[in-house]
C-alpha positions in Angstrom: 86.2 195.1 115.5 88.1 196.8 117.6 90.0 194.0 118.8 92.1 194.1 115.7 92.9 198.0 116.1 96.6 198.9 117.1 97.4 198.7 120.9 98.6 202.1 121.2 94.7 203.1 120.6 93.7 200.7 123.6 92.5 203.9 125.8 92.3 206.0 122.5 89.8 205.4 119.8 89.2 201.4 121.0 88.1 202.9 124.5 85.6 205.4 122.6 84.0 203.2 120.2 83.2 200.8 123.0 82.2 203.5 125.3 79.5 204.7 122.4 78.5 200.9 121.9 77.8 200.4 125.5 75.9 203.8 125.9 73.0 203.6 123.3 71.2 200.2 124.9 72.2 201.7 128.6 70.7 205.0 127.6 67.4 203.5 126.2 67.4 201.2 129.4 67.4 203.8 131.9 65.2 206.2 129.9 62.4 203.2 129.5 63.1 202.6 133.5 62.3 206.7 134.5 58.7 206.0 134.3 57.7 209.0 132.3 57.5 209.7 128.8 59.1 212.8 128.8 62.3 211.4 130.5 62.3 208.3 128.1 62.5 210.8 125.0 65.2 212.9 126.5 67.3 209.2 127.1 66.4 208.2 123.7 67.7 211.6 122.4 71.3 211.2 124.2 71.1 207.9 123.0 70.7 209.2 119.3 74.0 211.4 120.4 75.7 208.2 121.1 74.8 206.7 117.8 76.3 209.9 116.2 79.3 209.3 118.3 79.7 205.8 117.2 79.1 206.7 113.4 82.0 209.6 113.5 84.3 207.1 115.1 84.0 204.1 112.9 84.9 207.0 110.2 87.9 208.0 112.0 89.3 204.5 112.4 88.4 204.1 108.5 90.0 207.0 107.4 93.1 205.5 109.8 92.6 202.0 108.6 92.1 200.4 111.7 90.6 197.0 111.7 88.8 194.7 109.7 88.0 196.4 106.3 84.9 194.1 105.8 83.2 195.1 108.6 82.8 198.6 107.9 80.0 198.2 105.7 78.1 195.9 108.4 79.0 198.5 111.0 77.3 201.5 109.2 74.5 199.5 108.2 73.9 198.6 111.4 74.2 201.6 112.8 71.9 203.4 110.2 69.3 200.9 111.4 69.7 202.2 114.8 69.0 205.6 113.6 66.0 204.8 112.0 64.5 202.8 114.9 65.5 205.6 117.6 64.0 208.3 115.2 61.1 206.4 115.1 60.5 205.7 118.5 61.0 209.4 119.3 58.8 210.7 116.7 55.9 208.5 117.7 56.2 209.3 121.4 56.7 212.9 121.1 53.4 212.9 118.5 51.8 210.9 121.5 53.1 213.8 124.0 52.0 216.5 121.6 48.6 215.3 121.0 48.0 214.8 125.0 48.4 218.3 125.4 45.1 220.2 126.1 
């Protein structure tokens, strides 16, 4: 999507969107590799934050009329699905953490 943004946004919004999008799976992977449920949950929360950033940046791009207009709905649906998956993972992991305490 960002390939069609104005060149003056290369180091601004384009870069922010790309970093946010990469940050989501990167934090999931890093958290999973830590080995503890607590650490994994912490990194899933960070991934949720990156997802929220991406959602906001996409809305800004839309309001500035950047990019392919047809891609916005698709990207918003994908972002919403990622939010749902992350929240579901967190709910399951955090419920197991709470139920495991004496």
